[in-house]
mmCIF file of the N, C-alpha and C atoms, coordinates in Angstrom:
data_MODEL
# 
_entry.id   MODEL 
# 
loop_
_atom_site.group_PDB 
_atom_site.id 
_atom_site.type_symbol 
_atom_site.label_atom_id 
_atom_site.label_alt_id 
_atom_site.label_comp_id 
_atom_site.label_asym_id 
_atom_site.label_entity_id 
_atom_site.label_seq_id 
_atom_site.pdbx_PDB_ins_code 
_atom_site.Cartn_x 
_atom_site.Cartn_y 
_atom_site.Cartn_z 
_atom_site.occupancy 
_atom_site.B_iso_or_equiv 
_atom_site.pdbx_formal_charge 
_atom_site.auth_seq_id 
_atom_site.auth_comp_id 
_atom_site.auth_asym_id 
_atom_site.auth_atom_id 
_atom_site.pdbx_PDB_model_num 
ATOM 1   N N  . UNK A 1 1  ? 0.836   -1.170 0.000  1.00 0.00 ? 1  UNK A N  1 
ATOM 2   C CA . UNK A 1 1  ? 0.000   0.000  0.000  1.00 0.00 ? 1  UNK A CA 1 
ATOM 3   C C  . UNK A 1 1  ? 0.888   1.244  0.000  1.00 0.00 ? 1  UNK A C  1 
ATOM 4   N N  . UNK A 1 2  ? 0.545   2.181  -0.830 1.00 0.00 ? 2  UNK A N  1 
ATOM 5   C CA . UNK A 1 2  ? 1.322   3.416  -0.947 1.00 0.00 ? 2  UNK A CA 1 
ATOM 6   C C  . UNK A 1 2  ? 0.942   4.386  0.179  1.00 0.00 ? 2  UNK A C  1 
ATOM 7   N N  . UNK A 1 3  ? 1.939   4.984  0.779  1.00 0.00 ? 3  UNK A N  1 
ATOM 8   C CA . UNK A 1 3  ? 1.704   5.961  1.848  1.00 0.00 ? 3  UNK A CA 1 
ATOM 9   C C  . UNK A 1 3  ? 1.077   7.219  1.267  1.00 0.00 ? 3  UNK A C  1 
ATOM 10  N N  . UNK A 1 4  ? 0.216   7.828  2.040  1.00 0.00 ? 4  UNK A N  1 
ATOM 11  C CA . UNK A 1 4  ? -0.443  9.057  1.599  1.00 0.00 ? 4  UNK A CA 1 
ATOM 12  C C  . UNK A 1 4  ? 0.580   10.179 1.437  1.00 0.00 ? 4  UNK A C  1 
ATOM 13  N N  . UNK A 1 5  ? 0.412   10.956 0.390  1.00 0.00 ? 5  UNK A N  1 
ATOM 14  C CA . UNK A 1 5  ? 1.313   12.087 0.144  1.00 0.00 ? 5  UNK A CA 1 
ATOM 15  C C  . UNK A 1 5  ? 1.060   13.167 1.179  1.00 0.00 ? 5  UNK A C  1 
ATOM 16  N N  . UNK A 1 6  ? 2.122   13.744 1.702  1.00 0.00 ? 6  UNK A N  1 
ATOM 17  C CA . UNK A 1 6  ? 1.999   14.796 2.690  1.00 0.00 ? 6  UNK A CA 1 
ATOM 18  C C  . UNK A 1 6  ? 2.808   16.013 2.259  1.00 0.00 ? 6  UNK A C  1 
ATOM 19  N N  . UNK A 1 7  ? 2.273   17.156 2.547  1.00 0.00 ? 7  UNK A N  1 
ATOM 20  C CA . UNK A 1 7  ? 2.972   18.402 2.304  1.00 0.00 ? 7  UNK A CA 1 
ATOM 21  C C  . UNK A 1 7  ? 3.072   19.129 3.633  1.00 0.00 ? 7  UNK A C  1 
ATOM 22  N N  . UNK A 1 8  ? 4.265   19.559 3.986  1.00 0.00 ? 8  UNK A N  1 
ATOM 23  C CA . UNK A 1 8  ? 4.450   20.287 5.235  1.00 0.00 ? 8  UNK A CA 1 
ATOM 24  C C  . UNK A 1 8  ? 4.158   21.755 4.991  1.00 0.00 ? 8  UNK A C  1 
ATOM 25  N N  . UNK A 1 9  ? 3.292   22.309 5.829  1.00 0.00 ? 9  UNK A N  1 
ATOM 26  C CA . UNK A 1 9  ? 2.943   23.715 5.722  1.00 0.00 ? 9  UNK A CA 1 
ATOM 27  C C  . UNK A 1 9  ? 3.640   24.489 6.828  1.00 0.00 ? 9  UNK A C  1 
ATOM 28  N N  . UNK A 1 10 ? 4.202   25.611 6.508  1.00 0.00 ? 10 UNK A N  1 
ATOM 29  C CA . UNK A 1 10 ? 4.821   26.464 7.528  1.00 0.00 ? 10 UNK A CA 1 
ATOM 30  C C  . UNK A 1 10 ? 3.701   27.137 8.299  1.00 0.00 ? 10 UNK A C  1 
ATOM 31  N N  . UNK A 1 11 ? 3.530   26.748 9.533  1.00 0.00 ? 11 UNK A N  1 
ATOM 32  C CA . UNK A 1 11 ? 2.382   27.231 10.299 1.00 0.00 ? 11 UNK A CA 1 
ATOM 33  C C  . UNK A 1 11 ? 2.552   28.655 10.792 1.00 0.00 ? 11 UNK A C  1 
ATOM 34  N N  . UNK A 1 12 ? 3.685   29.275 10.544 1.00 0.00 ? 12 UNK A N  1 
ATOM 35  C CA . UNK A 1 12 ? 3.866   30.645 11.011 1.00 0.00 ? 12 UNK A CA 1 
ATOM 36  C C  . UNK A 1 12 ? 2.922   31.610 10.311 1.00 0.00 ? 12 UNK A C  1 
ATOM 37  N N  . UNK A 1 13 ? 2.301   31.196 9.216  1.00 0.00 ? 13 UNK A N  1 
ATOM 38  C CA . UNK A 1 13 ? 1.387   32.098 8.529  1.00 0.00 ? 13 UNK A CA 1 
ATOM 39  C C  . UNK A 1 13 ? -0.047  31.934 9.006  1.00 0.00 ? 13 UNK A C  1 
ATOM 40  N N  . UNK A 1 14 ? -0.311  30.995 9.892  1.00 0.00 ? 14 UNK A N  1 
ATOM 41  C CA . UNK A 1 14 ? -1.665  30.760 10.362 1.00 0.00 ? 14 UNK A CA 1 
ATOM 42  C C  . UNK A 1 14 ? -1.832  31.238 11.790 1.00 0.00 ? 14 UNK A C  1 
ATOM 43  N N  . UNK A 1 15 ? -2.980  31.850 12.104 1.00 0.00 ? 15 UNK A N  1 
ATOM 44  C CA . UNK A 1 15 ? -3.215  32.259 13.480 1.00 0.00 ? 15 UNK A CA 1 
ATOM 45  C C  . UNK A 1 15 ? -3.486  31.042 14.353 1.00 0.00 ? 15 UNK A C  1 
ATOM 46  N N  . UNK A 1 16 ? -3.364  31.215 15.652 1.00 0.00 ? 16 UNK A N  1 
ATOM 47  C CA . UNK A 1 16 ? -3.598  30.124 16.584 1.00 0.00 ? 16 UNK A CA 1 
ATOM 48  C C  . UNK A 1 16 ? -5.064  29.733 16.596 1.00 0.00 ? 16 UNK A C  1 
ATOM 49  N N  . UNK A 1 17 ? -5.393  28.510 16.165 1.00 0.00 ? 17 UNK A N  1 
ATOM 50  C CA . UNK A 1 17 ? -6.779  28.077 16.297 1.00 0.00 ? 17 UNK A CA 1 
ATOM 51  C C  . UNK A 1 17 ? -7.019  27.603 17.728 1.00 0.00 ? 17 UNK A C  1 
ATOM 52  N N  . UNK A 1 18 ? -8.258  27.549 18.111 1.00 0.00 ? 18 UNK A N  1 
ATOM 53  C CA . UNK A 1 18 ? -8.581  27.027 19.431 1.00 0.00 ? 18 UNK A CA 1 
ATOM 54  C C  . UNK A 1 18 ? -9.437  25.784 19.246 1.00 0.00 ? 18 UNK A C  1 
ATOM 55  N N  . UNK A 1 19 ? -9.415  24.910 20.208 1.00 0.00 ? 19 UNK A N  1 
ATOM 56  C CA . UNK A 1 19 ? -10.270 23.744 20.154 1.00 0.00 ? 19 UNK A CA 1 
ATOM 57  C C  . UNK A 1 19 ? -10.695 23.399 21.569 1.00 0.00 ? 19 UNK A C  1 
ATOM 58  N N  . UNK A 1 20 ? -11.832 22.756 21.683 1.00 0.00 ? 20 UNK A N  1 
ATOM 59  C CA . UNK A 1 20 ? -12.381 22.429 22.992 1.00 0.00 ? 20 UNK A CA 1 
ATOM 60  C C  . UNK A 1 20 ? -11.488 21.430 23.704 1.00 0.00 ? 20 UNK A C  1 
ATOM 61  N N  . UNK A 1 21 ? -11.131 21.729 24.922 1.00 0.00 ? 21 UNK A N  1 
ATOM 62  C CA . UNK A 1 21 ? -10.367 20.796 25.731 1.00 0.00 ? 21 UNK A CA 1 
ATOM 63  C C  . UNK A 1 21 ? -8.865  20.956 25.648 1.00 0.00 ? 21 UNK A C  1 
ATOM 64  N N  . UNK A 1 22 ? -8.372  21.947 24.929 1.00 0.00 ? 22 UNK A N  1 
ATOM 65  C CA . UNK A 1 22 ? -6.926  22.084 24.833 1.00 0.00 ? 22 UNK A CA 1 
ATOM 66  C C  . UNK A 1 22 ? -6.498  23.498 24.510 1.00 0.00 ? 22 UNK A C  1 
ATOM 67  N N  . UNK A 1 23 ? -5.273  23.793 24.832 1.00 0.00 ? 23 UNK A N  1 
ATOM 68  C CA . UNK A 1 23 ? -4.703  25.107 24.567 1.00 0.00 ? 23 UNK A CA 1 
ATOM 69  C C  . UNK A 1 23 ? -3.731  24.961 23.415 1.00 0.00 ? 23 UNK A C  1 
ATOM 70  N N  . UNK A 1 24 ? -4.031  25.596 22.297 1.00 0.00 ? 24 UNK A N  1 
ATOM 71  C CA . UNK A 1 24 ? -3.199  25.454 21.115 1.00 0.00 ? 24 UNK A CA 1 
ATOM 72  C C  . UNK A 1 24 ? -1.985  26.381 21.136 1.00 0.00 ? 24 UNK A C  1 
ATOM 73  N N  . UNK A 1 25 ? -1.759  27.108 22.242 1.00 0.00 ? 25 UNK A N  1 
ATOM 74  C CA . UNK A 1 25 ? -0.563  27.928 22.361 1.00 0.00 ? 25 UNK A CA 1 
ATOM 75  C C  . UNK A 1 25 ? 0.642   27.089 22.768 1.00 0.00 ? 25 UNK A C  1 
ATOM 76  N N  . UNK A 1 26 ? 0.415   25.848 23.178 1.00 0.00 ? 26 UNK A N  1 
ATOM 77  C CA . UNK A 1 26 ? 1.496   24.961 23.611 1.00 0.00 ? 26 UNK A CA 1 
ATOM 78  C C  . UNK A 1 26 ? 1.336   23.599 22.958 1.00 0.00 ? 26 UNK A C  1 
ATOM 79  N N  . UNK A 1 27 ? 2.451   22.881 22.826 1.00 0.00 ? 27 UNK A N  1 
ATOM 80  C CA . UNK A 1 27 ? 2.379   21.510 22.331 1.00 0.00 ? 27 UNK A CA 1 
ATOM 81  C C  . UNK A 1 27 ? 2.072   20.606 23.537 1.00 0.00 ? 27 UNK A C  1 
ATOM 82  N N  . UNK A 1 28 ? 1.751   19.336 23.311 1.00 0.00 ? 28 UNK A N  1 
ATOM 83  C CA . UNK A 1 28 ? 1.465   18.436 24.431 1.00 0.00 ? 28 UNK A CA 1 
ATOM 84  C C  . UNK A 1 28 ? 2.624   18.309 25.428 1.00 0.00 ? 28 UNK A C  1 
ATOM 85  N N  . UNK A 1 29 ? 3.851   18.598 25.006 1.00 0.00 ? 29 UNK A N  1 
ATOM 86  C CA . UNK A 1 29 ? 4.994   18.565 25.922 1.00 0.00 ? 29 UNK A CA 1 
ATOM 87  C C  . UNK A 1 29 ? 5.191   19.884 26.660 1.00 0.00 ? 29 UNK A C  1 
ATOM 88  N N  . UNK A 1 30 ? 4.381   20.878 26.359 1.00 0.00 ? 30 UNK A N  1 
ATOM 89  C CA . UNK A 1 30 ? 4.441   22.145 27.063 1.00 0.00 ? 30 UNK A CA 1 
ATOM 90  C C  . UNK A 1 30 ? 5.282   23.232 26.409 1.00 0.00 ? 30 UNK A C  1 
ATOM 91  N N  . UNK A 1 31 ? 5.819   22.986 25.218 1.00 0.00 ? 31 UNK A N  1 
ATOM 92  C CA . UNK A 1 31 ? 6.606   24.010 24.524 1.00 0.00 ? 31 UNK A CA 1 
ATOM 93  C C  . UNK A 1 31 ? 5.693   25.144 24.061 1.00 0.00 ? 31 UNK A C  1 
ATOM 94  N N  . UNK A 1 32 ? 6.158   26.362 24.198 1.00 0.00 ? 32 UNK A N  1 
ATOM 95  C CA . UNK A 1 32 ? 5.389   27.538 23.790 1.00 0.00 ? 32 UNK A CA 1 
ATOM 96  C C  . UNK A 1 32 ? 5.437   27.674 22.275 1.00 0.00 ? 32 UNK A C  1 
ATOM 97  N N  . UNK A 1 33 ? 4.280   27.654 21.642 1.00 0.00 ? 33 UNK A N  1 
ATOM 98  C CA . UNK A 1 33 ? 4.200   27.749 20.185 1.00 0.00 ? 33 UNK A CA 1 
ATOM 99  C C  . UNK A 1 33 ? 3.701   29.108 19.711 1.00 0.00 ? 33 UNK A C  1 
ATOM 100 N N  . UNK A 1 34 ? 3.659   30.082 20.608 1.00 0.00 ? 34 UNK A N  1 
ATOM 101 C CA . UNK A 1 34 ? 3.211   31.413 20.237 1.00 0.00 ? 34 UNK A CA 1 
ATOM 102 C C  . UNK A 1 34 ? 4.253   32.067 19.334 1.00 0.00 ? 34 UNK A C  1 
ATOM 103 N N  . UNK A 1 35 ? 3.793   32.521 18.175 1.00 0.00 ? 35 UNK A N  1 
ATOM 104 C CA . UNK A 1 35 ? 4.692   33.172 17.232 1.00 0.00 ? 35 UNK A CA 1 
ATOM 105 C C  . UNK A 1 35 ? 4.679   34.677 17.409 1.00 0.00 ? 35 UNK A C  1 
ATOM 106 N N  . UNK A 1 36 ? 5.100   35.357 16.392 1.00 0.00 ? 36 UNK A N  1 
ATOM 107 C CA . UNK A 1 36 ? 5.161   36.811 16.422 1.00 0.00 ? 36 UNK A CA 1 
ATOM 108 C C  . UNK A 1 36 ? 3.786   37.442 16.400 1.00 0.00 ? 36 UNK A C  1 
ATOM 109 N N  . UNK A 1 37 ? 3.722   38.724 16.725 1.00 0.00 ? 37 UNK A N  1 
ATOM 110 C CA . UNK A 1 37 ? 2.433   39.409 16.755 1.00 0.00 ? 37 UNK A CA 1 
ATOM 111 C C  . UNK A 1 37 ? 1.874   39.654 15.352 1.00 0.00 ? 37 UNK A C  1 
ATOM 112 N N  . UNK A 1 38 ? 0.552   39.596 15.264 1.00 0.00 ? 38 UNK A N  1 
ATOM 113 C CA . UNK A 1 38 ? -0.147  39.946 14.028 1.00 0.00 ? 38 UNK A CA 1 
ATOM 114 C C  . UNK A 1 38 ? -0.373  41.456 14.086 1.00 0.00 ? 38 UNK A C  1 
ATOM 115 N N  . UNK A 1 39 ? -0.021  42.199 13.033 1.00 0.00 ? 39 UNK A N  1 
ATOM 116 C CA . UNK A 1 39 ? -0.244  43.647 13.052 1.00 0.00 ? 39 UNK A CA 1 
ATOM 117 C C  . UNK A 1 39 ? -1.713  43.963 13.376 1.00 0.00 ? 39 UNK A C  1 
ATOM 118 N N  . UNK A 1 40 ? -1.911  44.965 14.201 1.00 0.00 ? 40 UNK A N  1 
ATOM 119 C CA . UNK A 1 40 ? -3.254  45.306 14.675 1.00 0.00 ? 40 UNK A CA 1 
ATOM 120 C C  . UNK A 1 40 ? -4.240  45.531 13.535 1.00 0.00 ? 40 UNK A C  1 
ATOM 121 N N  . UNK A 1 41 ? -3.775  46.175 12.468 1.00 0.00 ? 41 UNK A N  1 
ATOM 122 C CA . UNK A 1 41 ? -4.677  46.453 11.351 1.00 0.00 ? 41 UNK A CA 1 
ATOM 123 C C  . UNK A 1 41 ? -5.067  45.199 10.571 1.00 0.00 ? 41 UNK A C  1 
ATOM 124 N N  . UNK A 1 42 ? -4.374  44.071 10.792 1.00 0.00 ? 42 UNK A N  1 
ATOM 125 C CA . UNK A 1 42 ? -4.674  42.821 10.095 1.00 0.00 ? 42 UNK A CA 1 
ATOM 126 C C  . UNK A 1 42 ? -5.360  41.788 10.975 1.00 0.00 ? 42 UNK A C  1 
ATOM 127 N N  . UNK A 1 43 ? -5.481  42.051 12.258 1.00 0.00 ? 43 UNK A N  1 
ATOM 128 C CA . UNK A 1 43 ? -6.032  41.060 13.178 1.00 0.00 ? 43 UNK A CA 1 
ATOM 129 C C  . UNK A 1 43 ? -7.456  40.644 12.818 1.00 0.00 ? 43 UNK A C  1 
ATOM 130 N N  . UNK A 1 44 ? -8.236  41.543 12.251 1.00 0.00 ? 44 UNK A N  1 
ATOM 131 C CA . UNK A 1 44 ? -9.608  41.183 11.869 1.00 0.00 ? 44 UNK A CA 1 
ATOM 132 C C  . UNK A 1 44 ? -9.621  40.102 10.779 1.00 0.00 ? 44 UNK A C  1 
ATOM 133 N N  . UNK A 1 45 ? -8.566  40.005 10.002 1.00 0.00 ? 45 UNK A N  1 
ATOM 134 C CA . UNK A 1 45 ? -8.469  38.979 8.963  1.00 0.00 ? 45 UNK A CA 1 
ATOM 135 C C  . UNK A 1 45 ? -8.182  37.600 9.547  1.00 0.00 ? 45 UNK A C  1 
ATOM 136 N N  . UNK A 1 46 ? -7.752  37.557 10.796 1.00 0.00 ? 46 UNK A N  1 
ATOM 137 C CA . UNK A 1 46 ? -7.386  36.317 11.482 1.00 0.00 ? 46 UNK A CA 1 
ATOM 138 C C  . UNK A 1 46 ? -8.311  36.033 12.656 1.00 0.00 ? 46 UNK A C  1 
ATOM 139 N N  . UNK A 1 47 ? -9.543  36.494 12.555 1.00 0.00 ? 47 UNK A N  1 
ATOM 140 C CA . UNK A 1 47 ? -10.521 36.202 13.588 1.00 0.00 ? 47 UNK A CA 1 
ATOM 141 C C  . UNK A 1 47 ? -10.228 36.878 14.915 1.00 0.00 ? 47 UNK A C  1 
ATOM 142 N N  . UNK A 1 48 ? -9.520  37.989 14.888 1.00 0.00 ? 48 UNK A N  1 
ATOM 143 C CA . UNK A 1 48 ? -9.216  38.708 16.111 1.00 0.00 ? 48 UNK A CA 1 
ATOM 144 C C  . UNK A 1 48 ? -8.025  38.172 16.880 1.00 0.00 ? 48 UNK A C  1 
ATOM 145 N N  . UNK A 1 49 ? -7.345  37.162 16.354 1.00 0.00 ? 49 UNK A N  1 
ATOM 146 C CA . UNK A 1 49 ? -6.160  36.618 17.026 1.00 0.00 ? 49 UNK A CA 1 
ATOM 147 C C  . UNK A 1 49 ? -5.064  37.673 17.038 1.00 0.00 ? 49 UNK A C  1 
ATOM 148 N N  . UNK A 1 50 ? -4.210  37.637 18.056 1.00 0.00 ? 50 UNK A N  1 
ATOM 149 C CA . UNK A 1 50 ? -3.167  38.651 18.201 1.00 0.00 ? 50 UNK A CA 1 
ATOM 150 C C  . UNK A 1 50 ? -1.775  38.155 17.837 1.00 0.00 ? 50 UNK A C  1 
ATOM 151 N N  . UNK A 1 51 ? -1.577  36.824 17.781 1.00 0.00 ? 51 UNK A N  1 
ATOM 152 C CA . UNK A 1 51 ? -0.265  36.262 17.476 1.00 0.00 ? 51 UNK A CA 1 
ATOM 153 C C  . UNK A 1 51 ? -0.374  35.096 16.500 1.00 0.00 ? 51 UNK A C  1 
ATOM 154 N N  . UNK A 1 52 ? 0.665   34.911 15.714 1.00 0.00 ? 52 UNK A N  1 
ATOM 155 C CA . UNK A 1 52 ? 0.755   33.760 14.826 1.00 0.00 ? 52 UNK A CA 1 
ATOM 156 C C  . UNK A 1 52 ? 1.152   32.533 15.625 1.00 0.00 ? 52 UNK A C  1 
ATOM 157 N N  . UNK A 1 53 ? 1.070   31.378 14.989 1.00 0.00 ? 53 UNK A N  1 
ATOM 158 C CA . UNK A 1 53 ? 1.466   30.124 15.619 1.00 0.00 ? 53 UNK A CA 1 
ATOM 159 C C  . UNK A 1 53 ? 2.741   29.607 14.958 1.00 0.00 ? 53 UNK A C  1 
ATOM 160 N N  . UNK A 1 54 ? 3.565   28.941 15.755 1.00 0.00 ? 54 UNK A N  1 
ATOM 161 C CA . UNK A 1 54 ? 4.780   28.323 15.221 1.00 0.00 ? 54 UNK A CA 1 
ATOM 162 C C  . UNK A 1 54 ? 4.559   26.836 14.928 1.00 0.00 ? 54 UNK A C  1 
ATOM 163 N N  . UNK A 1 55 ? 3.366   26.350 15.183 1.00 0.00 ? 55 UNK A N  1 
ATOM 164 C CA . UNK A 1 55 ? 3.037   24.936 14.974 1.00 0.00 ? 55 UNK A CA 1 
ATOM 165 C C  . UNK A 1 55 ? 3.117   24.597 13.487 1.00 0.00 ? 55 UNK A C  1 
ATOM 166 N N  . UNK A 1 56 ? 3.647   23.435 13.176 1.00 0.00 ? 56 UNK A N  1 
ATOM 167 C CA . UNK A 1 56 ? 3.767   22.985 11.789 1.00 0.00 ? 56 UNK A CA 1 
ATOM 168 C C  . UNK A 1 56 ? 2.639   21.995 11.513 1.00 0.00 ? 56 UNK A C  1 
ATOM 169 N N  . UNK A 1 57 ? 1.895   22.232 10.435 1.00 0.00 ? 57 UNK A N  1 
ATOM 170 C CA . UNK A 1 57 ? 0.802   21.346 10.056 1.00 0.00 ? 57 UNK A CA 1 
ATOM 171 C C  . UNK A 1 57 ? 1.217   20.400 8.953  1.00 0.00 ? 57 UNK A C  1 
ATOM 172 N N  . UNK A 1 58 ? 0.738   19.148 9.044  1.00 0.00 ? 58 UNK A N  1 
ATOM 173 C CA . UNK A 1 58 ? 0.973   18.151 7.996  1.00 0.00 ? 58 UNK A CA 1 
ATOM 174 C C  . UNK A 1 58 ? -0.336  17.941 7.258  1.00 0.00 ? 58 UNK A C  1 
ATOM 175 N N  . UNK A 1 59 ? -0.314  18.263 5.991  1.00 0.00 ? 59 UNK A N  1 
ATOM 176 C CA . UNK A 1 59 ? -1.510  18.217 5.160  1.00 0.00 ? 59 UNK A CA 1 
ATOM 177 C C  . UNK A 1 59 ? -1.481  16.970 4.287  1.00 0.00 ? 59 UNK A C  1 
ATOM 178 N N  . UNK A 1 60 ? -2.585  16.205 4.302  1.00 0.00 ? 60 UNK A N  1 
ATOM 179 C CA . UNK A 1 60 ? -2.718  15.012 3.470  1.00 0.00 ? 60 UNK A CA 1 
ATOM 180 C C  . UNK A 1 60 ? -3.584  15.379 2.271  1.00 0.00 ? 60 UNK A C  1 
ATOM 181 N N  . UNK A 1 61 ? -3.000  15.341 1.077  1.00 0.00 ? 61 UNK A N  1 
ATOM 182 C CA . UNK A 1 61 ? -3.726  15.757 -0.121 1.00 0.00 ? 61 UNK A CA 1 
ATOM 183 C C  . UNK A 1 61 ? -4.863  14.799 -0.466 1.00 0.00 ? 61 UNK A C  1 
ATOM 184 N N  . UNK A 1 62 ? -4.731  13.515 -0.128 1.00 0.00 ? 62 UNK A N  1 
ATOM 185 C CA . UNK A 1 62 ? -5.802  12.576 -0.443 1.00 0.00 ? 62 UNK A CA 1 
ATOM 186 C C  . UNK A 1 62 ? -7.010  12.782 0.469  1.00 0.00 ? 62 UNK A C  1 
ATOM 187 N N  . UNK A 1 63 ? -6.768  13.212 1.716  1.00 0.00 ? 63 UNK A N  1 
ATOM 188 C CA . UNK A 1 63 ? -7.870  13.479 2.635  1.00 0.00 ? 63 UNK A CA 1 
ATOM 189 C C  . UNK A 1 63 ? -8.319  14.935 2.566  1.00 0.00 ? 63 UNK A C  1 
ATOM 190 N N  . UNK A 1 64 ? -7.508  15.775 1.939  1.00 0.00 ? 64 UNK A N  1 
ATOM 191 C CA . UNK A 1 64 ? -7.772  17.202 1.794  1.00 0.00 ? 64 UNK A CA 1 
ATOM 192 C C  . UNK A 1 64 ? -7.984  17.874 3.145  1.00 0.00 ? 64 UNK A C  1 
ATOM 193 N N  . UNK A 1 65 ? -7.065  17.586 4.061  1.00 0.00 ? 65 UNK A N  1 
ATOM 194 C CA . UNK A 1 65 ? -7.131  18.205 5.389  1.00 0.00 ? 65 UNK A CA 1 
ATOM 195 C C  . UNK A 1 65 ? -5.806  18.055 6.118  1.00 0.00 ? 65 UNK A C  1 
ATOM 196 N N  . UNK A 1 66 ? -5.634  18.846 7.154  1.00 0.00 ? 66 UNK A N  1 
ATOM 197 C CA . UNK A 1 66 ? -4.477  18.714 8.026  1.00 0.00 ? 66 UNK A CA 1 
ATOM 198 C C  . UNK A 1 66 ? -4.697  17.475 8.884  1.00 0.00 ? 66 UNK A C  1 
ATOM 199 N N  . UNK A 1 67 ? -3.717  16.580 8.918  1.00 0.00 ? 67 UNK A N  1 
ATOM 200 C CA . UNK A 1 67 ? -3.884  15.328 9.655  1.00 0.00 ? 67 UNK A CA 1 
ATOM 201 C C  . UNK A 1 67 ? -3.119  15.299 10.968 1.00 0.00 ? 67 UNK A C  1 
ATOM 202 N N  . UNK A 1 68 ? -2.096  16.140 11.111 1.00 0.00 ? 68 UNK A N  1 
ATOM 203 C CA . UNK A 1 68 ? -1.351  16.173 12.368 1.00 0.00 ? 68 UNK A CA 1 
ATOM 204 C C  . UNK A 1 68 ? -0.595  17.491 12.478 1.00 0.00 ? 68 UNK A C  1 
ATOM 205 N N  . UNK A 1 69 ? -0.104  17.732 13.699 1.00 0.00 ? 69 UNK A N  1 
ATOM 206 C CA . UNK A 1 69 ? 0.681   18.919 13.999 1.00 0.00 ? 69 UNK A CA 1 
ATOM 207 C C  . UNK A 1 69 ? 2.046   18.494 14.506 1.00 0.00 ? 69 UNK A C  1 
ATOM 208 N N  . UNK A 1 70 ? 3.024   19.377 14.408 1.00 0.00 ? 70 UNK A N  1 
ATOM 209 C CA . UNK A 1 70 ? 4.362   19.083 14.896 1.00 0.00 ? 70 UNK A CA 1 
ATOM 210 C C  . UNK A 1 70 ? 4.929   20.315 15.597 1.00 0.00 ? 70 UNK A C  1 
ATOM 211 N N  . UNK A 1 71 ? 5.717   20.061 16.640 1.00 0.00 ? 71 UNK A N  1 
ATOM 212 C CA . UNK A 1 71 ? 6.346   21.134 17.402 1.00 0.00 ? 71 UNK A CA 1 
ATOM 213 C C  . UNK A 1 71 ? 7.750   21.373 16.855 1.00 0.00 ? 71 UNK A C  1 
ATOM 214 N N  . UNK A 1 72 ? 8.090   22.615 16.493 1.00 0.00 ? 72 UNK A N  1 
ATOM 215 C CA . UNK A 1 72 ? 9.434   22.890 15.973 1.00 0.00 ? 72 UNK A CA 1 
ATOM 216 C C  . UNK A 1 72 ? 10.516  22.849 17.047 1.00 0.00 ? 72 UNK A C  1 
ATOM 217 N N  . UNK A 1 73 ? 10.132  22.878 18.330 1.00 0.00 ? 73 UNK A N  1 
ATOM 218 C CA . UNK A 1 73 ? 11.124  22.861 19.415 1.00 0.00 ? 73 UNK A CA 1 
ATOM 219 C C  . UNK A 1 73 ? 11.502  21.445 19.833 1.00 0.00 ? 73 UNK A C  1 
ATOM 220 N N  . UNK A 1 74 ? 10.496  20.629 20.176 1.00 0.00 ? 74 UNK A N  1 
ATOM 221 C CA . UNK A 1 74 ? 10.805  19.284 20.687 1.00 0.00 ? 74 UNK A CA 1 
ATOM 222 C C  . UNK A 1 74 ? 10.648  18.189 19.636 1.00 0.00 ? 74 UNK A C  1 
ATOM 223 N N  . UNK A 1 75 ? 10.028  18.512 18.487 1.00 0.00 ? 75 UNK A N  1 
ATOM 224 C CA . UNK A 1 75 ? 9.892   17.547 17.414 1.00 0.00 ? 75 UNK A CA 1 
ATOM 225 C C  . UNK A 1 75 ? 8.697   16.610 17.559 1.00 0.00 ? 75 UNK A C  1 
ATOM 226 N N  . UNK A 1 76 ? 7.898   16.756 18.616 1.00 0.00 ? 76 UNK A N  1 
ATOM 227 C CA . UNK A 1 76 ? 6.739   15.898 18.828 1.00 0.00 ? 76 UNK A CA 1 
ATOM 228 C C  . UNK A 1 76 ? 5.715   16.123 17.727 1.00 0.00 ? 76 UNK A C  1 
ATOM 229 N N  . UNK A 1 77 ? 5.117   15.046 17.238 1.00 0.00 ? 77 UNK A N  1 
ATOM 230 C CA . UNK A 1 77 ? 4.019   15.120 16.274 1.00 0.00 ? 77 UNK A CA 1 
ATOM 231 C C  . UNK A 1 77 ? 2.804   14.519 16.943 1.00 0.00 ? 77 UNK A C  1 
ATOM 232 N N  . UNK A 1 78 ? 1.649   15.212 16.847 1.00 0.00 ? 78 UNK A N  1 
ATOM 233 C CA . UNK A 1 78 ? 0.424   14.705 17.448 1.00 0.00 ? 78 UNK A CA 1 
ATOM 234 C C  . UNK A 1 78 ? -0.725  14.854 16.462 1.00 0.00 ? 78 UNK A C  1 
ATOM 235 N N  . UNK A 1 79 ? -1.747  13.993 16.571 1.00 0.00 ? 79 UNK A N  1 
ATOM 236 C CA . UNK A 1 79 ? -2.853  14.025 15.626 1.00 0.00 ? 79 UNK A CA 1 
ATOM 237 C C  . UNK A 1 79 ? -3.702  15.269 15.787 1.00 0.00 ? 79 UNK A C  1 
ATOM 238 N N  . UNK A 1 80 ? -4.356  15.612 14.724 1.00 0.00 ? 80 UNK A N  1 
ATOM 239 C CA . UNK A 1 80 ? -5.241  16.783 14.701 1.00 0.00 ? 80 UNK A CA 1 
ATOM 240 C C  . UNK A 1 80 ? -6.401  16.594 15.621 1.00 0.00 ? 80 UNK A C  1 
# 
């Protein structure tokens, strides 16, 4: 069976998403993934978020979605 094709996306261009039950500002190991500030005049384009994320997303083209995240500090990868 052929492995699904993956493309790594630089997550520094995406604002921090939130999800129920977890804080997306940190990886599961506790590393701070808060990136640089989003300019105030552009924050409305990012849902009011104030900072970018340093989290790296792994996108599966066959599923057409992000399937996992990775921490640039500790290297941990966890499912979406």
